[in-house]
Backbone as CSV, one residue per row, in Angstrom:
resi,resn,N_x,N_y,N_z,CA_x,CA_y,CA_z,C_x,C_y,C_z
1,MET,0.735,-1.607,-0.258,-0.083,-0.074,0.016,0.835,1.096,0.334
2,ALA,1.727,1.265,1.037,2.908,2.624,0.896,3.333,2.884,-0.343
3,HIS,4.050,1.654,-0.943,4.623,1.752,-2.535,3.671,2.388,-3.458
4,ALA,2.326,1.642,-3.394,1.256,2.232,-4.485,0.870,3.721,-4.173
5,ILE,0.975,4.239,-2.796,0.714,5.666,-2.595,1.973,6.549,-3.233
6,ALA,3.276,6.141,-2.841,4.628,6.759,-2.932,4.758,6.791,-4.618
7,SER,4.188,5.682,-5.273,4.398,5.797,-6.869,3.202,6.425,-7.696
8,ARG,2.371,7.012,-6.678,1.078,7.701,-7.383,1.189,8.745,-8.293
9,ARG,1.091,8.957,-9.466,0.921,10.075,-10.180,0.320,11.401,-9.700
10,ALA,0.947,12.859,-9.629,0.240,13.744,-9.217,-0.982,14.080,-10.078
11,ILE,-2.110,14.694,-9.690,-3.179,14.839,-10.367,-3.036,16.522,-10.248
12,LEU,-3.182,16.683,-11.590,-3.372,18.278,-11.638,-4.822,18.655,-11.765
13,PRO,-5.004,20.172,-11.188,-6.500,20.581,-11.306,-6.964,20.546,-12.817
14,ARG,-8.030,20.236,-13.044,-8.693,20.286,-14.503,-8.334,21.474,-15.435
15,GLY,-7.817,21.440,-16.148,-7.508,22.605,-17.565,-6.316,23.353,-16.982
16,VAL,-5.168,22.745,-15.941,-4.057,23.473,-15.369,-3.032,22.864,-16.136
17,SER,-2.023,23.396,-16.552,-0.754,22.893,-16.917,0.126,22.624,-15.845
18,PRO,1.175,21.769,-16.031,2.002,21.474,-14.892,3.069,22.861,-14.592
19,ARG,3.196,23.641,-15.560,4.002,24.904,-15.344,3.379,26.033,-14.608
20,THR,1.879,26.017,-14.648,1.087,26.993,-13.981,0.929,26.233,-12.499
21,PHE,0.802,25.178,-12.431,0.351,24.390,-11.344,1.321,24.462,-10.124
22,ALA,3.040,24.406,-11.115,4.068,24.682,-10.060,4.202,26.063,-9.762
23,ARG,3.939,27.267,-10.543,3.911,28.498,-10.166,2.958,28.484,-8.916
24,ALA,1.926,28.014,-9.206,0.789,28.338,-8.039,1.345,27.552,-6.532
25,ILE,1.878,26.570,-6.524,2.646,26.001,-5.242,3.659,26.885,-5.034
26,ARG,4.525,27.393,-5.900,5.405,28.318,-5.294,5.000,29.891,-4.632
27,GLU,3.988,30.223,-5.301,3.164,31.216,-4.729,2.370,31.116,-3.412
28,PHE,1.748,29.715,-3.219,1.113,29.194,-2.113,2.279,29.124,-0.845
29,THR,3.366,28.571,-1.293,4.634,28.461,-0.456,5.118,29.865,0.211
30,GLU,5.057,30.704,-0.659,5.619,32.085,-0.318,4.670,32.705,0.820
31,ILE,3.387,32.492,0.509,2.243,32.900,1.334,2.389,32.359,2.714
32,VAL,2.262,31.167,2.815,1.977,30.095,4.206,3.326,29.460,4.672
33,GLY,4.346,29.107,3.881,5.742,28.544,4.426,5.507,27.222,3.822
34,GLY,6.722,26.808,3.761,6.836,25.315,2.936,6.219,24.210,3.998
35,ARG,6.274,24.517,5.191,5.589,23.249,6.168,3.989,23.491,5.968
36,ASN,3.551,24.259,5.184,1.978,24.278,5.185,1.650,24.146,3.805
37,VAL,2.298,23.522,3.350,1.952,23.227,1.769,2.201,21.852,1.649
38,SER,1.381,20.658,1.025,1.737,19.536,0.653,1.313,19.030,-0.559
39,VAL,2.125,18.254,-1.263,1.917,17.833,-2.558,2.191,16.374,-2.622
40,SER,2.732,15.850,-1.421,3.462,14.194,-1.700,2.013,13.378,-1.440
41,PRO,1.927,12.278,-2.356,0.818,11.694,-2.125,0.825,11.121,-0.720
42,ALA,1.474,10.767,-0.236,1.579,10.325,1.421,0.687,11.411,2.250
43,GLU,1.183,12.573,2.203,0.470,13.513,2.612,-1.088,14.048,2.282
44,LEU,-1.409,13.609,1.187,-2.520,13.908,0.711,-3.698,12.810,1.113
45,VAL,-3.030,11.504,1.492,-4.042,10.616,1.760,-5.371,10.898,2.520
46,PRO,-5.075,11.634,3.594,-6.527,11.833,4.240,-7.191,12.751,3.776
47,TYR,-6.853,13.383,2.698,-7.540,14.222,2.024,-8.521,13.792,0.834
48,ALA,-8.014,12.373,0.656,-8.361,11.923,-0.663,-9.469,10.654,-0.456
49,HIS,-9.991,10.451,0.791,-10.839,9.333,1.164,-12.047,10.108,2.055
50,ASP,-13.080,9.577,2.069,-14.089,10.007,2.780,-14.767,8.932,3.803
51,VAL,-15.571,9.113,4.657,-16.083,8.258,5.515,-17.173,7.404,4.710
52,ILE,-17.614,7.851,3.816,-18.564,7.020,2.796,-17.825,6.017,1.901
53,MET,-18.089,4.993,1.538,-17.059,3.857,0.941,-17.294,4.224,-0.666
54,VAL,-16.745,5.549,-1.226,-16.623,5.675,-2.520,-15.041,5.513,-2.916
55,PRO,-14.830,5.658,-4.035,-13.308,5.614,-4.483,-12.626,7.029,-4.203
56,PRO,-11.461,7.208,-3.818,-10.969,8.249,-3.222,-10.823,9.304,-4.674
57,ILE,-10.981,10.517,-4.283,-10.565,11.647,-4.898,-9.580,12.658,-4.714
58,TRP,-8.431,12.386,-5.390,-7.266,12.822,-4.836,-7.045,14.277,-5.346
59,PRO,-6.536,15.358,-4.475,-6.400,16.705,-4.448,-4.906,16.898,-4.859
60,SER,-4.785,17.871,-5.649,-3.566,17.894,-6.261,-2.693,18.429,-4.977
61,ALA,-2.744,19.095,-4.090,-2.243,19.743,-2.881,-3.123,20.168,-1.893
62,VAL,-2.449,20.492,-0.653,-3.079,20.998,0.431,-2.205,22.115,0.798
63,VAL,-3.297,23.307,1.068,-2.484,24.770,1.704,-3.213,24.794,2.911
64,ARG,-2.253,25.077,3.754,-2.767,25.368,5.138,-2.627,26.767,5.967
65,PRO,-3.477,27.850,5.530,-3.250,29.328,5.829,-3.438,29.418,7.545
66,GLY,-2.712,30.319,7.959,-2.871,30.739,9.455,-3.723,31.908,9.714
67,SER,-4.204,32.786,8.802,-4.765,34.146,9.012,-5.743,34.478,7.699
68,VAL,-6.626,35.196,8.079,-7.432,35.699,6.887,-6.860,35.968,5.748
69,GLU,-5.591,37.167,6.152,-4.832,37.561,4.976,-4.159,36.487,4.205
70,GLU,-3.683,35.628,4.694,-3.119,34.325,3.915,-4.442,33.672,3.260
71,ILE,-5.539,33.553,3.776,-6.504,33.248,2.921,-6.926,34.155,1.616
72,GLN,-6.822,35.331,1.992,-7.260,36.363,0.813,-6.157,36.404,-0.264
73,ARG,-4.759,35.883,0.285,-3.704,36.145,-0.555,-3.867,34.712,-1.757
74,ILE,-4.400,33.519,-1.206,-4.387,32.222,-1.480,-5.287,32.370,-2.723
75,VAL,-6.310,32.801,-2.389,-7.443,33.047,-3.276,-7.104,34.064,-4.355
76,ARG,-6.635,35.061,-4.159,-6.015,35.877,-5.338,-4.984,34.868,-6.257
77,VAL,-4.233,34.338,-5.909,-3.452,33.499,-6.639,-4.488,32.532,-7.288
78,ALA,-5.054,31.948,-6.839,-5.859,30.690,-7.162,-6.793,31.304,-8.351
79,GLY,-7.395,32.557,-8.074,-8.104,32.941,-9.330,-7.413,33.414,-10.505
80,ALA,-6.369,34.259,-10.236,-5.373,34.392,-11.404,-4.950,33.543,-12.365
81,LEU,-4.699,32.265,-11.499,-3.992,30.966,-12.197,-5.376,29.953,-12.474
82,ARG,-6.313,30.253,-12.136,-7.545,29.466,-12.407,-7.469,28.042,-11.593
83,ILE,-7.017,28.171,-10.356,-6.658,26.919,-9.520,-8.023,26.626,-8.459
84,PRO,-8.877,25.481,-8.984,-10.059,25.388,-8.124,-9.482,25.101,-6.461
85,LEU,-10.200,25.553,-5.784,-9.897,25.506,-4.295,-11.119,24.830,-3.522
86,TRP,-10.626,24.058,-2.636,-12.037,23.414,-1.695,-11.683,23.553,-0.323
87,PRO,-12.616,24.287,0.106,-12.026,24.504,1.726,-12.461,23.700,2.616
88,LEU,-12.066,23.606,3.705,-12.506,22.863,5.087,-12.426,23.284,6.299
89,SER,-12.855,23.033,7.273,-12.737,23.747,8.434,-11.792,22.680,9.268
90,THR,-12.532,21.810,9.657,-11.643,20.524,10.583,-11.743,19.411,9.727
91,GLY,-12.672,19.205,8.719,-12.902,17.845,8.181,-13.382,16.880,8.882
92,LYS,-13.504,17.148,10.385,-14.242,16.008,11.107,-15.822,15.859,11.287
93,ASN,-16.450,16.879,10.667,-17.863,16.814,10.608,-18.286,15.531,9.648
94,ILE,-18.391,14.257,10.318,-18.383,13.077,9.762,-19.470,12.882,8.769
95,ALA,-20.859,13.433,8.812,-21.760,13.449,7.805,-21.554,14.765,6.993
96,TYR,-20.997,15.625,7.338,-20.940,16.941,6.617,-19.626,17.372,6.703
97,GLY,-19.196,18.234,6.043,-18.056,19.093,6.001,-17.015,17.822,5.937
98,ARG,-16.920,17.065,4.814,-15.818,16.029,4.397,-14.504,16.809,3.889
99,MET,-13.342,15.948,4.105,-12.200,16.517,3.771,-12.012,16.432,2.048
100,MET,-12.667,15.695,1.759,-12.339,14.835,0.079,-13.092,15.986,-0.656
101,ALA,-12.452,16.516,-1.470,-12.979,17.584,-2.715,-13.914,16.864,-3.599
102,VAL,-14.716,17.607,-4.400,-15.727,16.684,-5.175,-15.000,16.607,-6.461
103,ASP,-14.053,17.328,-7.081,-13.544,17.008,-8.384,-11.879,16.674,-8.253
104,PRO,-11.180,15.810,-8.778,-9.795,15.294,-8.469,-9.100,16.674,-9.104
105,GLY,-8.198,16.977,-8.333,-7.091,18.007,-8.509,-7.439,19.142,-7.843
106,ASN,-8.264,19.225,-7.350,-8.620,20.834,-6.433,-7.609,20.843,-5.472
107,VAL,-7.435,21.825,-5.282,-6.262,22.247,-3.960,-7.249,22.606,-2.595
108,ILE,-6.779,21.522,-1.749,-7.340,21.601,-0.362,-6.979,22.830,0.213
109,VAL,-7.824,23.754,0.748,-7.604,24.543,1.774,-8.024,24.447,2.870
110,ASP,-7.065,23.760,3.749,-7.260,23.417,5.250,-7.123,24.482,6.200
111,LEU,-8.168,24.961,6.877,-8.264,25.932,7.937,-7.997,25.659,9.119
112,ALA,-7.940,24.384,9.435,-7.386,23.798,10.734,-6.427,24.696,11.665
113,ARG,-5.192,25.482,10.994,-4.571,26.415,11.556,-5.053,27.401,12.219
114,MET,-6.126,27.757,11.729,-7.195,28.946,12.205,-8.052,28.441,13.277
115,ASN,-7.582,28.411,14.523,-8.278,27.589,15.674,-8.274,28.451,17.114
116,ARG,-8.275,29.511,16.538,-8.596,30.453,17.874,-9.794,31.119,18.281
117,ILE,-10.112,30.926,19.606,-11.630,31.535,19.966,-11.117,32.883,20.390
118,LEU,-11.996,33.733,19.634,-11.991,35.319,19.805,-12.591,35.974,20.500
119,GLU,-13.824,35.159,20.670,-14.571,36.017,21.856,-15.774,35.239,22.305
120,VAL,-16.100,35.273,23.335,-17.193,34.345,24.110,-17.897,35.365,24.875
121,ASN,-19.263,35.798,24.452,-19.912,36.778,25.299,-20.779,35.971,26.198
122,GLU,-20.808,36.105,27.349,-21.847,35.185,28.359,-22.998,35.628,28.490
123,GLN,-23.102,37.109,28.197,-24.228,37.886,28.528,-25.545,37.669,27.434
124,LEU,-24.621,37.522,26.211,-25.621,37.374,25.095,-25.534,35.971,24.522
125,ALA,-24.920,35.154,24.921,-24.574,33.703,24.878,-24.175,33.324,23.258
126,TYR,-22.949,34.012,23.297,-22.348,33.880,21.643,-21.037,33.448,21.823
127,ALA,-20.537,33.309,20.816,-18.982,32.723,20.475,-18.487,33.191,18.971
128,VAL,-17.327,33.832,19.103,-16.553,34.043,17.723,-15.507,33.322,17.785
129,VAL,-15.449,32.605,16.627,-14.627,31.641,16.715,-13.675,31.609,15.265
130,GLU,-12.494,31.352,15.229,-12.037,31.092,13.838,-12.465,29.665,13.085
131,PRO,-12.329,29.101,11.976,-12.936,28.276,11.222,-12.278,26.731,11.447
132,GLY,-11.110,26.738,12.297,-10.366,25.408,12.759,-10.844,25.264,14.395
133,VAL,-11.414,26.090,14.900,-12.171,25.756,16.130,-12.709,24.457,16.386
134,THR,-12.469,23.538,17.198,-13.416,22.024,17.295,-14.558,22.587,18.503
135,TYR,-15.432,21.569,18.412,-16.229,21.552,19.741,-15.426,21.308,20.996
136,ALA,-14.462,20.222,21.032,-13.634,20.283,22.072,-13.205,21.414,22.799
137,GLN,-12.426,22.528,21.684,-11.583,23.153,22.134,-12.789,24.369,22.866
138,LEU,-13.836,24.218,22.204,-14.733,25.283,22.757,-15.294,25.155,24.070
139,TYR,-15.660,23.568,24.375,-16.205,23.199,25.657,-14.916,23.517,26.606
140,LYS,-13.691,23.129,26.241,-12.565,23.395,27.492,-12.433,24.968,27.677
141,HIS,-12.694,25.781,26.766,-12.768,27.122,27.110,-13.802,27.471,27.913
142,LEU,-14.981,27.044,27.659,-16.118,27.398,28.559,-15.756,26.719,30.000
143,ARG,-15.322,25.481,30.121,-15.224,24.931,31.398,-13.989,25.576,31.918
144,ASP,-12.725,25.758,31.319,-12.016,26.653,31.855,-12.218,27.834,32.803
145,ARG,-13.238,28.433,32.089,-13.671,29.773,32.485,-14.859,29.888,33.368
146,ASN,-15.203,28.728,33.560,-16.424,28.356,34.424,-17.412,29.242,33.735
147,LEU,-17.649,29.552,32.702,-18.921,30.072,32.002,-20.154,29.384,32.198
148,PRO,-21.120,29.861,32.202,-22.188,28.942,32.511,-23.045,28.907,31.442
149,LEU,-22.524,28.646,30.239,-22.975,28.292,28.895,-22.949,26.973,28.485
150,TRP,-23.789,26.263,27.891,-23.391,25.100,26.984,-23.294,24.960,25.798
151,LEU,-22.614,23.833,25.164,-22.752,23.793,23.720,-23.925,23.059,23.293
152,ASP,-24.044,23.017,21.995,-24.974,22.289,21.288,-24.388,21.603,19.987
153,PRO,-23.460,20.579,20.453,-22.963,19.873,19.202,-23.529,18.758,18.995
154,PRO,-23.181,18.539,17.545,-24.015,17.572,17.057,-23.338,15.897,17.468
155,ALA,-24.105,15.098,16.880,-23.855,13.623,17.619,-22.477,13.114,16.664
156,THR,-21.179,13.793,16.708,-20.405,13.496,15.974,-19.075,13.374,16.870
157,ALA,-17.994,13.362,16.421,-16.590,13.767,16.997,-16.384,14.816,17.712
158,PRO,-15.632,14.858,19.015,-15.340,16.181,19.589,-14.369,16.879,18.560
159,GLY,-13.886,16.301,17.367,-12.582,17.059,16.691,-13.501,17.752,15.738
160,ALA,-14.831,17.435,15.577,-15.624,18.399,14.565,-15.730,19.597,14.809
161,GLY,-16.000,20.701,14.011,-15.874,22.038,14.222,-17.240,22.849,14.240
162,PRO,-17.802,23.753,15.095,-18.947,24.636,14.627,-18.968,25.024,13.738
163,LEU,-17.741,25.603,12.796,-18.231,25.926,11.641,-18.545,25.188,10.537
164,GLY,-17.914,24.222,10.406,-18.118,22.962,9.343,-19.666,22.800,9.659
165,ASN,-19.944,22.409,10.833,-21.225,21.911,11.335,-22.577,23.179,10.783
166,THR,-22.207,24.213,11.093,-23.049,25.444,10.704,-23.444,25.539,9.269
167,VAL,-22.277,25.858,8.579,-22.679,25.883,6.924,-22.915,24.657,6.432
168,GLU,-22.662,23.463,6.875,-23.199,22.211,6.346,-24.516,21.852,6.566
169,ARG,-25.218,22.786,7.214,-26.665,22.618,8.009,-26.674,21.376,8.936
170,GLY,-25.734,21.125,9.623,-25.727,19.976,10.839,-26.844,20.660,11.744
171,VAL,-26.864,19.709,12.672,-28.164,19.988,13.573,-27.437,19.553,15.070
172,GLY,-27.896,20.063,16.164,-27.696,19.923,17.604,-28.805,19.238,18.310
173,TYR,-28.817,19.402,19.518,-29.920,18.661,20.146,-30.731,19.612,21.491
174,THR,-30.693,20.812,21.039,-31.464,21.943,21.948,-32.351,22.667,21.141
175,PRO,-32.995,23.621,21.693,-33.971,24.227,20.957,-33.283,25.080,19.613
176,TYR,-32.040,25.523,19.739,-31.172,26.013,18.979,-30.571,25.238,17.841
177,GLY,-31.067,23.822,18.127,-30.412,22.816,17.404,-30.139,23.035,15.685
178,GLU,-30.965,23.979,15.153,-30.554,24.323,13.798,-29.464,25.268,13.730
179,HIS,-28.439,24.911,13.829,-27.170,26.060,13.715,-27.093,26.920,12.922
180,PHE,-27.540,26.688,11.587,-27.319,27.458,10.454,-28.150,28.576,10.787
181,LEU,-29.450,28.357,11.097,-30.578,29.376,11.438,-29.922,30.465,12.659
182,PHE,-29.215,29.888,13.643,-28.972,30.799,14.468,-27.712,31.201,14.471
183,SER,-26.860,31.512,13.341,-25.413,31.998,12.945,-25.676,33.135,12.389
184,CYS,-24.308,34.147,12.462,-24.435,35.236,11.711,-23.083,35.935,11.735
185,GLY,-22.527,36.987,11.035,-21.536,37.525,11.105,-20.331,36.570,10.146
186,MET,-21.007,35.745,9.559,-19.527,34.720,8.884,-18.905,35.586,7.613
């Protein structure tokens, strides 16, 4: 299996030449640093498979921005070079928010590095979080500060994220369980 993965040929985005793709990778690397760009088949494995049993859909690369500015720059490069992007927050929303893109060759924009809790307002009972924040992180934040608030997580892993669950129309178990309906400011 390891040999099969290592010997995989790279899949380019549809309609993108090897030269243009190489330029995109250079520019993405300048934006986020070499440690946050992956093109090797072994590093792409988690992004090619899904929880449902369908054949893998291989991305061409993964880029992991750490700020809104980096995302903006990545999107500008991708737009100029016509590179298709597939964003994901945590990729752990088992039924929703999958890691695997819909088309082979897409560049995955993995937002997991953006995992800061920016604000929790106890009085109005809301949180402002970056896209990579997980339910486990938010729970720990509330518990460590002894805030009298509770989460409304879906029935999935604690590594799932509120953003992925919300935008994919996931639900929780309280009267506010329709997360998308009760979200704002994205």
